[in-house]
All heavy atoms as a GROMACS GRO file, in nm:
protein
  599
    1MET      N    1   8.560  10.860   8.516
    1MET     CA    2   8.561  10.722   8.558
    1MET      C    3   8.449  10.703   8.659
    1MET      O    4   8.431  10.783   8.750
    1MET     CB    5   8.697  10.689   8.619
    1MET     CG    6   8.703  10.552   8.681
    1MET     SD    7   8.859  10.509   8.765
    1MET     CE    8   8.981  10.549   8.645
    2SER      N    9   8.375  10.596   8.643
    2SER     CA   10   8.266  10.569   8.736
    2SER      C   11   8.320  10.518   8.869
    2SER      O   12   8.434  10.468   8.877
    2SER     CB   13   8.170  10.466   8.678
    2SER     OG   14   8.229  10.337   8.680
    3VAL      N   15   8.240  10.530   8.971
    3VAL     CA   16   8.278  10.480   9.103
    3VAL      C   17   8.301  10.329   9.097
    3VAL      O   18   8.397  10.277   9.156
    3VAL     CB   19   8.169  10.515   9.207
    3VAL    CG1   20   8.198  10.449   9.340
    3VAL    CG2   21   8.157  10.666   9.223
    4GLU      N   22   8.216  10.257   9.025
    4GLU     CA   23   8.229  10.112   9.015
    4GLU      C   24   8.361  10.072   8.948
    4GLU      O   25   8.430   9.981   8.993
    4GLU     CB   26   8.112  10.052   8.937
    4GLU     CG   27   7.979  10.061   9.009
    4GLU     CD   28   7.912  10.199   8.996
    4GLU    OE1   29   7.957  10.282   8.913
    4GLU    OE2   30   7.817  10.224   9.072
    5THR      N   31   8.398  10.143   8.843
    5THR     CA   32   8.523  10.114   8.774
    5THR      C   33   8.642  10.145   8.864
    5THR      O   34   8.737  10.067   8.872
    5THR     CB   35   8.533  10.196   8.643
    5THR    OG1   36   8.422  10.162   8.560
    5THR    CG2   37   8.663  10.169   8.570
    6ALA      N   38   8.637  10.258   8.932
    6ALA     CA   39   8.745  10.295   9.023
    6ALA      C   40   8.760  10.192   9.134
    6ALA      O   41   8.871  10.153   9.169
    6ALA     CB   42   8.719  10.434   9.081
    7LEU      N   43   8.649  10.146   9.189
    7LEU     CA   44   8.653  10.047   9.296
    7LEU      C   45   8.712   9.916   9.246
    7LEU      O   46   8.797   9.855   9.312
    7LEU     CB   47   8.514  10.024   9.354
    7LEU     CG   48   8.505   9.924   9.468
    7LEU    CD1   49   8.595   9.964   9.584
    7LEU    CD2   50   8.361   9.909   9.513
    8ALA      N   51   8.671   9.871   9.128
    8ALA     CA   52   8.724   9.746   9.072
    8ALA      C   53   8.875   9.757   9.051
    8ALA      O   54   8.950   9.664   9.084
    8ALA     CB   55   8.653   9.713   8.941
    9GLN      N   56   8.921   9.869   8.999
    9GLN     CA   57   9.064   9.888   8.978
    9GLN      C   58   9.139   9.891   9.111
    9GLN      O   59   9.247   9.834   9.124
    9GLN     CB   60   9.090  10.016   8.899
    9GLN     CG   61   9.050  10.007   8.755
    9GLN     CD   62   9.073  10.138   8.680
    9GLN    OE1   63   9.110  10.239   8.739
    9GLN    NE2   64   9.051  10.135   8.550
   10LEU      N   65   9.081   9.958   9.207
   10LEU     CA   66   9.142   9.968   9.339
   10LEU      C   67   9.155   9.830   9.404
   10LEU      O   68   9.260   9.795   9.458
   10LEU     CB   69   9.060  10.062   9.426
   10LEU     CG   70   9.115  10.105   9.559
   10LEU    CD1   71   9.250  10.173   9.542
   10LEU    CD2   72   9.017  10.198   9.628
   11LEU      N   73   9.051   9.751   9.396
   11LEU     CA   74   9.056   9.617   9.457
   11LEU      C   75   9.158   9.527   9.388
   11LEU      O   76   9.228   9.450   9.454
   11LEU     CB   77   8.917   9.554   9.456
   11LEU     CG   78   8.817   9.617   9.552
   11LEU    CD1   79   8.679   9.558   9.533
   11LEU    CD2   80   8.863   9.601   9.696
   12ARG      N   81   9.168   9.536   9.255
   12ARG     CA   82   9.269   9.458   9.184
   12ARG      C   83   9.410   9.500   9.227
   12ARG      O   84   9.497   9.417   9.250
   12ARG     CB   85   9.253   9.472   9.033
   12ARG     CG   86   9.141   9.387   8.976
   12ARG     CD   87   9.146   9.380   8.823
   12ARG     NE   88   9.135   9.509   8.758
   12ARG     CZ   89   9.021   9.569   8.727
   12ARG    NH1   90   8.906   9.512   8.757
   12ARG    NH2   91   9.020   9.687   8.667
   13MET      N   92   9.431   9.630   9.239
   13MET     CA   93   9.560   9.681   9.281
   13MET      C   94   9.594   9.632   9.422
   13MET      O   95   9.705   9.586   9.449
   13MET     CB   96   9.561   9.834   9.277
   13MET     CG   97   9.693   9.898   9.318
   13MET     SD   98   9.714   9.939   9.494
   13MET     CE   99   9.586  10.057   9.524
   14LEU      N  100   9.496   9.638   9.513
   14LEU     CA  101   9.521   9.595   9.651
   14LEU      C  102   9.552   9.446   9.657
   14LEU      O  103   9.638   9.402   9.734
   14LEU     CB  104   9.402   9.628   9.740
   14LEU     CG  105   9.377   9.778   9.764
   14LEU    CD1  106   9.251   9.798   9.844
   14LEU    CD2  107   9.497   9.841   9.833
   15HIS      N  108   9.483   9.367   9.576
   15HIS     CA  109   9.509   9.223   9.574
   15HIS      C  110   9.652   9.195   9.527
   15HIS      O  111   9.725   9.117   9.589
   15HIS     CB  112   9.407   9.152   9.483
   15HIS     CG  113   9.428   9.006   9.477
   15HIS    ND1  114   9.469   8.941   9.364
   15HIS    CD2  115   9.417   8.910   9.573
   15HIS    CE1  116   9.480   8.813   9.388
   15HIS    NE2  117   9.450   8.791   9.514
   16ARG      N  118   9.694   9.260   9.420
   16ARG     CA  119   9.832   9.243   9.370
   16ARG      C  120   9.933   9.286   9.475
   16ARG      O  121  10.033   9.218   9.500
   16ARG     CB  122   9.854   9.324   9.242
   16ARG     CG  123   9.790   9.265   9.119
   16ARG     CD  124   9.837   9.336   8.992
   16ARG     NE  125   9.830   9.481   8.998
   16ARG     CZ  126   9.725   9.553   8.962
   16ARG    NH1  127   9.616   9.495   8.917
   16ARG    NH2  128   9.727   9.685   8.972
   17ARG      N  129   9.908   9.399   9.537
   17ARG     CA  130  10.002   9.449   9.638
   17ARG      C  131  10.007   9.355   9.759
   17ARG      O  132  10.114   9.331   9.815
   17ARG     CB  133   9.964   9.590   9.683
   17ARG     CG  134   9.971   9.692   9.573
   17ARG     CD  135  10.094   9.779   9.583
   17ARG     NE  136  10.102   9.874   9.474
   17ARG     CZ  137  10.086  10.004   9.486
   17ARG    NH1  138  10.059  10.057   9.603
   17ARG    NH2  139  10.098  10.083   9.381
   18ALA      N  140   9.892   9.301   9.800
   18ALA     CA  141   9.890   9.209   9.914
   18ALA      C  142   9.971   9.084   9.882
   18ALA      O  143  10.047   9.035   9.968
   18ALA     CB  144   9.746   9.172   9.949
   19LEU      N  145   9.958   9.033   9.762
   19LEU     CA  146  10.037   8.916   9.723
   19LEU      C  147  10.186   8.946   9.730
   19LEU      O  148  10.266   8.864   9.779
   19LEU     CB  149   9.999   8.870   9.582
   19LEU     CG  150   9.860   8.806   9.568
   19LEU    CD1  151   9.826   8.788   9.420
   19LEU    CD2  152   9.854   8.674   9.641
   20ASN      N  153  10.226   9.063   9.683
   20ASN     CA  154  10.367   9.103   9.688
   20ASN      C  155  10.414   9.129   9.831
   20ASN      O  156  10.524   9.090   9.868
   20ASN     CB  157  10.391   9.226   9.602
   20ASN     CG  158  10.378   9.197   9.455
   20ASN    OD1  159  10.399   9.085   9.410
   20ASN    ND2  160  10.342   9.298   9.377
   21LEU      N  161  10.332   9.195   9.910
   21LEU     CA  162  10.370   9.226  10.048
   21LEU      C  163  10.388   9.100  10.131
   21LEU      O  164  10.474   9.096  10.219
   21LEU     CB  165  10.264   9.316  10.113
   21LEU     CG  166  10.271   9.462  10.072
   21LEU    CD1  167  10.143   9.533  10.111
   21LEU    CD2  168  10.391   9.528  10.134
   22ALA      N  169  10.310   8.998  10.103
   22ALA     CA  170  10.320   8.874  10.179
   22ALA      C  171  10.456   8.807  10.160
   22ALA      O  172  10.498   8.726  10.244
   22ALA     CB  173  10.208   8.778  10.139
   23THR      N  174  10.528   8.843  10.055
   23THR     CA  175  10.660   8.785  10.031
   23THR      C  176  10.771   8.863  10.101
   23THR      O  177  10.884   8.816  10.107
   23THR     CB  178  10.692   8.780   9.879
   23THR    OG1  179  10.705   8.912   9.829
   23THR    CG2  180  10.585   8.704   9.802
   24LEU      N  181  10.738   8.980  10.153
   24LEU     CA  182  10.839   9.064  10.219
   24LEU      C  183  10.844   9.038  10.369
   24LEU      O  184  10.742   9.004  10.430
   24LEU     CB  185  10.806   9.212  10.199
   24LEU     CG  186  10.808   9.266  10.057
   24LEU    CD1  187  10.761   9.412  10.057
   24LEU    CD2  188  10.947   9.254   9.997
   25PRO      N  189  10.960   9.060  10.430
   25PRO     CA  190  10.966   9.054  10.576
   25PRO      C  191  10.880   9.167  10.636
   25PRO      O  192  10.863   9.272  10.574
   25PRO     CB  193  11.114   9.079  10.607
   25PRO     CG  194  11.187   9.061  10.478
   25PRO     CD  195  11.089   9.085  10.368
   26ASP      N  196  10.828   9.143  10.754
   26ASP     CA  197  10.741   9.242  10.821
   26ASP      C  198  10.802   9.381  10.827
   26ASP      O  199  10.734   9.480  10.806
   26ASP     CB  200  10.706   9.196  10.962
   26ASP     CG  201  10.610   9.080  10.966
   26ASP    OD1  202  10.544   9.053  10.863
   26ASP    OD2  203  10.600   9.016  11.073
   27ASP      N  204  10.933   9.388  10.857
   27ASP     CA  205  10.996   9.518  10.876
   27ASP      C  206  11.017   9.596  10.747
   27ASP      O  207  11.060   9.711  10.750
   27ASP     CB  208  11.128   9.503  10.952
   27ASP     CG  209  11.231   9.419  10.878
   27ASP    OD1  210  11.194   9.346  10.784
   27ASP    OD2  211  11.349   9.426  10.916
   28GLU      N  212  10.986   9.537  10.633
   28GLU     CA  213  10.999   9.608  10.504
   28GLU      C  214  10.865   9.649  10.445
   28GLU      O  215  10.860   9.705  10.336
   28GLU     CB  216  11.074   9.518  10.404
   28GLU     CG  217  11.217   9.493  10.442
   28GLU     CD  218  11.289   9.406  10.341
   28GLU    OE1  219  11.242   9.395  10.225
   28GLU    OE2  220  11.392   9.348  10.378
   29ARG      N  221  10.757   9.626  10.514
   29ARG     CA  222  10.624   9.649  10.459
   29ARG      C  223  10.570   9.790  10.477
   29ARG      O  224  10.492   9.837  10.395
   29ARG     CB  225  10.524   9.550  10.518
   29ARG     CG  226  10.556   9.407  10.479
   29ARG     CD  227  10.460   9.311  10.543
   29ARG     NE  228  10.496   9.174  10.507
   29ARG     CZ  229  10.440   9.067  10.559
   29ARG    NH1  230  10.345   9.081  10.650
   29ARG    NH2  231  10.478   8.948  10.521
   30ASP      N  232  10.609   9.859  10.583
   30ASP     CA  233  10.549   9.989  10.614
   30ASP      C  234  10.557  10.091  10.501
   30ASP      O  235  10.457  10.158  10.473
   30ASP     CB  236  10.606  10.047  10.743
   30ASP     CG  237  10.548   9.981  10.867
   30ASP    OD1  238  10.441   9.918  10.856
   30ASP    OD2  239  10.610   9.992  10.974
   31PRO      N  240  10.670  10.106  10.432
   31PRO     CA  241  10.672  10.202  10.321
   31PRO      C  242  10.571  10.166  10.211
   31PRO      O  243  10.513  10.255  10.149
   31PRO     CB  244  10.816  10.194  10.268
   31PRO     CG  245  10.896  10.136  10.379
   31PRO     CD  246  10.804  10.048  10.455
   32HIS      N  247  10.548  10.039  10.192
   32HIS     CA  248  10.452   9.995  10.091
   32HIS      C  249  10.308  10.029  10.135
   32HIS      O  250  10.226  10.071  10.053
   32HIS     CB  251  10.467   9.846  10.064
   32HIS     CG  252  10.600   9.811  10.007
   32HIS    ND1  253  10.626   9.818   9.872
   32HIS    CD2  254  10.715   9.773  10.067
   32HIS    CE1  255  10.752   9.783   9.851
   32HIS    NE2  256  10.808   9.755   9.968
   33TYR      N  257  10.280  10.010  10.264
   33TYR     CA  258  10.148  10.048  10.315
   33TYR      C  259  10.126  10.199  10.305
   33TYR      O  260  10.016  10.244  10.273
   33TYR     CB  261  10.130  10.001  10.460
   33TYR     CG  262  10.113   9.851  10.473
   33TYR    CD1  263  10.198   9.777  10.553
   33TYR    CD2  264  10.012   9.784  10.406
   33TYR    CE1  265  10.183   9.640  10.567
   33TYR    CE2  266   9.996   9.647  10.418
   33TYR     CZ  267  10.081   9.576  10.499
   33TYR     OH  268  10.066   9.439  10.511
   34ASP      N  269  10.232  10.276  10.328
   34ASP     CA  270  10.220  10.422  10.313
   34ASP      C  271  10.188  10.460  10.168
   34ASP      O  272  10.107  10.548  10.142
   34ASP     CB  273  10.349  10.492  10.358
   34ASP     CG  274  10.370  10.485  10.508
   34ASP    OD1  275  10.271  10.464  10.582
   34ASP    OD2  276  10.486  10.500  10.551
   35ARG      N  277  10.252  10.392  10.075
   35ARG     CA  278  10.227  10.418   9.933
   35ARG      C  279  10.082  10.380   9.896
   35ARG      O  280  10.014  10.452   9.823
   35ARG     CB  281  10.325  10.339   9.846
   35ARG     CG  282  10.325  10.384   9.703
   35ARG     CD  283  10.438  10.319   9.621
   35ARG     NE  284  10.567  10.328   9.689
   35ARG     CZ  285  10.647  10.223   9.712
   35ARG    NH1  286  10.613  10.102   9.674
   35ARG    NH2  287  10.763  10.240   9.773
   36ILE      N  288  10.035  10.270   9.950
   36ILE     CA  289   9.896  10.229   9.927
   36ILE      C  290   9.801  10.335   9.983
   36ILE      O  291   9.703  10.373   9.919
   36ILE     CB  292   9.867  10.091   9.991
   36ILE    CG1  293   9.943   9.982   9.914
   36ILE    CG2  294   9.717  10.062   9.993
   36ILE    CD1  295   9.945   9.847   9.985
   37ARG      N  296   9.832  10.385  10.103
   37ARG     CA  297   9.748  10.488  10.166
   37ARG      C  298   9.739  10.612  10.077
   37ARG      O  299   9.630  10.665  10.053
   37ARG     CB  300   9.805  10.524  10.304
   37ARG     CG  301   9.720  10.624  10.381
   37ARG     CD  302   9.773  10.648  10.522
   37ARG     NE  303   9.750  10.531  10.606
   37ARG     CZ  304   9.844  10.443  10.644
   37ARG    NH1  305   9.970  10.461  10.607
   37ARG    NH2  306   9.815  10.340  10.720
   38ARG      N  307   9.852  10.657  10.025
   38ARG     CA  308   9.852  10.776   9.938
   38ARG      C  309   9.773  10.750   9.809
   38ARG      O  310   9.695  10.836   9.765
   38ARG     CB  311   9.995  10.818   9.906
   38ARG     CG  312  10.067  10.882  10.023
   38ARG     CD  313  10.199  10.945   9.982
   38ARG     NE  314  10.288  10.854   9.911
   38ARG     CZ  315  10.378  10.774   9.969
   38ARG    NH1  316  10.389  10.774  10.100
   38ARG    NH2  317  10.456  10.696   9.896
   39CYS      N  318   9.793  10.634   9.751
   39CYS     CA  319   9.723  10.599   9.626
   39CYS      C  320   9.572  10.594   9.649
   39CYS      O  321   9.494  10.649   9.570
   39CYS     CB  322   9.774  10.466   9.576
   39CYS     SG  323   9.694  10.408   9.426
   40CYS      N  324   9.531  10.530   9.756
   40CYS     CA  325   9.387  10.517   9.785
   40CYS      C  326   9.326  10.653   9.818
   40CYS      O  327   9.212  10.681   9.779
   40CYS     CB  328   9.365  10.419   9.900
   40CYS     SG  329   9.401  10.248   9.858
   41CYS      N  330   9.400  10.735   9.889
   41CYS     CA  331   9.350  10.868   9.924
   41CYS      C  332   9.327  10.949   9.797
   41CYS      O  333   9.222  11.012   9.780
   41CYS     CB  334   9.447  10.937  10.018
   41CYS     SG  335   9.381  11.087  10.092
   42GLY      N  336   9.424  10.946   9.708
   42GLY     CA  337   9.410  11.018   9.581
   42GLY      C  338   9.294  10.967   9.498
   42GLY      O  339   9.218  11.045   9.440
   43ALA      N  340   9.277  10.835   9.495
   43ALA     CA  341   9.167  10.776   9.419
   43ALA      C  342   9.032  10.816   9.479
   43ALA      O  343   8.938  10.849   9.406
   43ALA     CB  344   9.181  10.624   9.415
   44ALA      N  345   9.024  10.814   9.611
   44ALA     CA  346   8.898  10.850   9.678
   44ALA      C  347   8.863  10.996   9.652
   44ALA      O  348   8.747  11.031   9.626
   44ALA     CB  349   8.907  10.822   9.827
   45GLU      N  350   8.962  11.082   9.655
   45GLU     CA  351   8.937  11.223   9.625
   45GLU      C  352   8.897  11.241   9.478
   45GLU      O  353   8.809  11.321   9.447
   45GLU     CB  354   9.060  11.308   9.656
   45GLU     CG  355   9.082  11.328   9.804
   45GLU     CD  356   9.197  11.421   9.834
   45GLU    OE1  357   9.221  11.516   9.757
   45GLU    OE2  358   9.265  11.398   9.935
   46HIS      N  359   8.960  11.162   9.391
   46HIS     CA  360   8.931  11.172   9.247
   46HIS      C  361   8.785  11.137   9.217
   46HIS      O  362   8.726  11.194   9.126
   46HIS     CB  363   9.024  11.079   9.171
   46HIS     CG  364   9.004  11.082   9.023
   46HIS    ND1  365   9.048  11.187   8.944
   46HIS    CD2  366   8.943  10.996   8.939
   46HIS    CE1  367   9.014  11.165   8.819
   46HIS    NE2  368   8.951  11.048   8.813
   47ILE      N  369   8.727  11.046   9.294
   47ILE     CA  370   8.587  11.009   9.268
   47ILE      C  371   8.489  11.091   9.350
   47ILE      O  372   8.370  11.062   9.353
   47ILE     CB  373   8.562  10.858   9.287
   47ILE    CG1  374   8.592  10.814   9.430
   47ILE    CG2  375   8.640  10.777   9.185
   47ILE    CD1  376   8.548  10.674   9.462
   48GLY      N  377   8.541  11.193   9.420
   48GLY     CA  378   8.451  11.289   9.482
   48GLY      C  379   8.446  11.293   9.632
   48GLY      O  380   8.369  11.372   9.689
   49GLN      N  381   8.525  11.213   9.702
   49GLN     CA  382   8.523  11.222   9.848
   49GLN      C  383   8.598  11.347   9.893
   49GLN      O  384   8.693  11.390   9.827
   49GLN     CB  385   8.587  11.098   9.911
   49GLN     CG  386   8.499  10.976   9.911
   49GLN     CD  387   8.552  10.867  10.002
   49GLN    OE1  388   8.672  10.850  10.017
   49GLN    NE2  389   8.462  10.793  10.062
   50SER      N  390   8.555  11.399  10.005
   50SER     CA  391   8.627  11.513  10.063
   50SER      C  392   8.764  11.464  10.111
   50SER      O  393   8.782  11.343  10.134
   50SER     CB  394   8.549  11.568  10.183
   50SER     OG  395   8.553  11.475  10.291
   51PRO      N  396   8.860  11.553  10.127
   51PRO     CA  397   8.992  11.510  10.175
   51PRO      C  398   8.986  11.433  10.308
   51PRO      O  399   9.057  11.334  10.326
   51PRO     CB  400   9.070  11.641  10.189
   51PRO     CG  401   9.009  11.729  10.083
   51PRO     CD  402   8.861  11.694  10.087
   52ASP      N  403   8.900  11.477  10.401
   52ASP     CA  404   8.889  11.408  10.529
   52ASP      C  405   8.832  11.267  10.510
   52ASP      O  406   8.883  11.170  10.568
   52ASP     CB  407   8.801  11.486  10.626
   52ASP     CG  408   8.869  11.612  10.677
   52ASP    OD1  409   8.994  11.622  10.666
   52ASP    OD2  410   8.798  11.700  10.728
   53ASP      N  411   8.726  11.255  10.431
   53ASP     CA  412   8.667  11.124  10.407
   53ASP      C  413   8.762  11.035  10.328
   53ASP      O  414   8.769  10.914  10.350
   53ASP     CB  415   8.533  11.136  10.333
   53ASP     CG  416   8.422  11.189  10.421
   53ASP    OD1  417   8.436  11.184  10.546
   53ASP    OD2  418   8.321  11.236  10.366
   54ALA      N  419   8.836  11.094  10.235
   54ALA     CA  420   8.933  11.017  10.156
   54ALA      C  421   9.042  10.960  10.246
   54ALA      O  422   9.086  10.846  10.226
   54ALA     CB  423   8.993  11.105  10.047
   55ALA      N  424   9.086  11.036  10.345
   55ALA     CA  425   9.187  10.987  10.438
   55ALA      C  426   9.133  10.869  10.519
   55ALA      O  427   9.204  10.770  10.542
   55ALA     CB  428   9.233  11.099  10.530
   56ILE      N  429   9.010  10.877  10.563
   56ILE     CA  430   8.947  10.768  10.637
   56ILE      C  431   8.936  10.644  10.548
   56ILE      O  432   8.969  10.532  10.589
   56ILE     CB  433   8.810  10.810  10.691
   56ILE    CG1  434   8.826  10.917  10.799
   56ILE    CG2  435   8.732  10.689  10.744
   56ILE    CD1  436   8.698  10.987  10.838
   57THR      N  437   8.893  10.664  10.424
   57THR     CA  438   8.883  10.555  10.329
   57THR      C  439   9.019  10.491  10.307
   57THR      O  440   9.032  10.368  10.307
   57THR     CB  441   8.825  10.604  10.195
   57THR    OG1  442   8.692  10.650  10.217
   57THR    CG2  443   8.825  10.496  10.090
   58ALA      N  444   9.121  10.573  10.286
   58ALA     CA  445   9.255  10.522  10.260
   58ALA      C  446   9.306  10.439  10.377
   58ALA      O  447   9.365  10.332  10.358
   58ALA     CB  448   9.350  10.637  10.230
   59ASN      N  449   9.284  10.486  10.498
   59ASN     CA  450   9.327  10.410  10.616
   59ASN      C  451   9.253  10.276  10.624
   59ASN      O  452   9.313  10.173  10.657
   59ASN     CB  453   9.305  10.490  10.744
   59ASN     CG  454   9.406  10.601  10.758
   59ASN    OD1  455   9.518  10.592  10.710
   59ASN    ND2  456   9.366  10.708  10.824
   60SER      N  457   9.126  10.277  10.590
   60SER     CA  458   9.048  10.152  10.590
   60SER      C  459   9.101  10.055  10.485
   60SER      O  460   9.109   9.934  10.508
   60SER     CB  461   8.900  10.181  10.564
   60SER     OG  462   8.846  10.258  10.668
   61MET      N  463   9.140  10.108  10.370
   61MET     CA  464   9.192  10.022  10.263
   61MET      C  465   9.327   9.963  10.302
   61MET      O  466   9.356   9.848  10.269
   61MET     CB  467   9.202  10.101  10.133
   61MET     CG  468   9.067  10.148  10.080
   61MET     SD  469   8.944  10.018  10.067
   61MET     CE  470   8.994   9.946   9.913
   62VAL      N  471   9.408  10.038  10.374
   62VAL     CA  472   9.535   9.984  10.422
   62VAL      C  473   9.509   9.871  10.521
   62VAL      O  474   9.573   9.766  10.515
   62VAL     CB  475   9.625  10.094  10.483
   62VAL    CG1  476   9.742  10.034  10.559
   62VAL    CG2  477   9.673  10.188  10.374
   63GLU      N  478   9.415   9.890  10.611
   63GLU     CA  479   9.382   9.784  10.706
   63GLU      C  480   9.326   9.661  10.634
   63GLU      O  481   9.357   9.548  10.672
   63GLU     CB  482   9.285   9.835  10.812
   63GLU     CG  483   9.347   9.936  10.906
   63GLU     CD  484   9.479   9.888  10.967
   63GLU    OE1  485   9.484   9.774  11.020
   63GLU    OE2  486   9.578   9.962  10.960
   64PHE      N  487   9.247   9.683  10.530
   64PHE     CA  488   9.196   9.574  10.448
   64PHE      C  489   9.312   9.499  10.383
   64PHE      O  490   9.315   9.376  10.380
   64PHE     CB  491   9.100   9.630  10.343
   64PHE     CG  492   9.046   9.528  10.247
   64PHE    CD1  493   8.954   9.434  10.287
   64PHE    CD2  494   9.090   9.528  10.115
   64PHE    CE1  495   8.904   9.340  10.198
   64PHE    CE2  496   9.040   9.434  10.024
   64PHE     CZ  497   8.947   9.340  10.066
   65THR      N  498   9.408   9.573  10.332
   65THR     CA  499   9.526   9.512  10.269
   65THR      C  500   9.606   9.433  10.371
   65THR      O  501   9.650   9.321  10.343
   65THR     CB  502   9.614   9.619  10.201
   65THR    OG1  503   9.535   9.694  10.111
   65THR    CG2  504   9.730   9.555  10.127
   66ARG      N  505   9.623   9.488  10.489
   66ARG     CA  506   9.694   9.415  10.596
   66ARG      C  507   9.621   9.284  10.627
   66ARG      O  508   9.686   9.181  10.647
   66ARG     CB  509   9.703   9.500  10.722
   66ARG     CG  510   9.801   9.614  10.714
   66ARG     CD  511   9.803   9.691  10.848
   66ARG     NE  512   9.879   9.812  10.840
   66ARG     CZ  513  10.010   9.821  10.860
   66ARG    NH1  514  10.079   9.712  10.887
   66ARG    NH2  515  10.071   9.938  10.852
   67ALA      N  516   9.490   9.288  10.629
   67ALA     CA  517   9.412   9.166  10.655
   67ALA      C  518   9.432   9.064  10.542
   67ALA      O  519   9.447   8.944  10.567
   67ALA     CB  520   9.265   9.201  10.671
   68MET      N  521   9.433   9.112  10.418
   68MET     CA  522   9.456   9.021  10.305
   68MET      C  523   9.595   8.958  10.316
   68MET      O  524   9.610   8.838  10.290
   68MET     CB  525   9.443   9.094  10.171
   68MET     CG  526   9.300   9.120  10.132
   68MET     SD  527   9.279   9.163   9.957
   68MET     CE  528   9.385   9.303   9.937
   69VAL      N  529   9.694   9.036  10.353
   69VAL     CA  530   9.830   8.982  10.370
   69VAL      C  531   9.828   8.873  10.477
   69VAL      O  532   9.888   8.767  10.459
   69VAL     CB  533   9.931   9.094  10.404
   69VAL    CG1  534  10.066   9.036  10.447
   69VAL    CG2  535   9.949   9.188  10.286
   70GLY      N  536   9.758   8.897  10.586
   70GLY     CA  537   9.747   8.797  10.692
   70GLY      C  538   9.682   8.668  10.643
   70GLY      O  539   9.726   8.558  10.677
   71ILE      N  540   9.580   8.681  10.562
   71ILE     CA  541   9.513   8.563  10.506
   71ILE      C  542   9.608   8.487  10.414
   71ILE      O  543   9.617   8.364  10.418
   71ILE     CB  544   9.384   8.604  10.432
   71ILE    CG1  545   9.280   8.653  10.532
   71ILE    CG2  546   9.330   8.490  10.347
   71ILE    CD1  547   9.163   8.725  10.467
   72ILE      N  548   9.679   8.561  10.330
   72ILE     CA  549   9.774   8.499  10.238
   72ILE      C  550   9.883   8.426  10.317
   72ILE      O  551   9.918   8.312  10.284
   72ILE     CB  552   9.836   8.604  10.143
   72ILE    CG1  553   9.728   8.658  10.049
   72ILE    CG2  554   9.953   8.546  10.064
   72ILE    CD1  555   9.765   8.786   9.978
   73GLU      N  556   9.935   8.489  10.421
   73GLU     CA  557  10.038   8.426  10.502
   73GLU      C  558   9.986   8.301  10.571
   73GLU      O  559  10.056   8.200  10.578
   73GLU     CB  560  10.093   8.524  10.606
   73GLU     CG  561  10.177   8.633  10.547
   73GLU     CD  562  10.225   8.732  10.651
   73GLU    OE1  563  10.152   8.759  10.748
   73GLU    OE2  564  10.336   8.783  10.632
   74ALA      N  565   9.867   8.307  10.624
   74ALA     CA  566   9.808   8.192  10.692
   74ALA      C  567   9.790   8.075  10.597
   74ALA      O  568   9.807   7.958  10.635
   74ALA     CB  569   9.674   8.230  10.755
   75ARG      N  570   9.759   8.105  10.473
   75ARG     CA  571   9.740   8.000  10.374
   75ARG      C  572   9.870   7.926  10.346
   75ARG      O  573   9.870   7.808  10.311
   75ARG     CB  574   9.686   8.062  10.244
   75ARG     CG  575   9.655   7.961  10.136
   75ARG     CD  576   9.608   8.028  10.012
   75ARG     NE  577   9.724   8.095   9.950
   75ARG     CZ  578   9.716   8.177   9.847
   75ARG    NH1  579   9.601   8.208   9.796
   75ARG    NH2  580   9.824   8.230   9.797
   76HIS      N  581   9.983   7.995  10.362
   76HIS     CA  582  10.113   7.936  10.331
   76HIS      C  583  10.183   7.873  10.452
   76HIS      O  584  10.295   7.826  10.440
   76HIS     CB  585  10.205   8.040  10.266
   76HIS     CG  586  10.157   8.085  10.133
   76HIS    ND1  587  10.157   8.003  10.024
   76HIS    CD2  588  10.106   8.203  10.092
   76HIS    CE1  589  10.107   8.067   9.919
   76HIS    NE2  590  10.076   8.190   9.958
   77GLU      N  591  10.119   7.875  10.566
   77GLU     CA  592  10.182   7.817  10.686
   77GLU      C  593  10.163   7.668  10.691
   77GLU      O  594  10.080   7.606  10.641
   77GLU     CB  595  10.124   7.882  10.812
   77GLU     CG  596  10.170   8.023  10.828
   77GLU     CD  597  10.115   8.089  10.953
   77GLU    OE1  598  10.033   8.029  11.025
   77GLU    OE2  599  10.157   8.200  10.981
   0.00000   0.00000   0.00000
């Protein structure tokens, strides 16, 4: 799988998850963010990042997802 394809799939997945997370109460979101972190870490390693770099990437993607959830919530206020 190319890096571009992996990135496109990852972004689609994060968008879907952000839409779903925005419907959950805040106190129910952490397990979902942990699952996103594991998924992103595995994907980053699969496309060639070292485990350390993959962990950094995964944490960044979780923060990106949290930001998307915030944007989605703000839109509905």
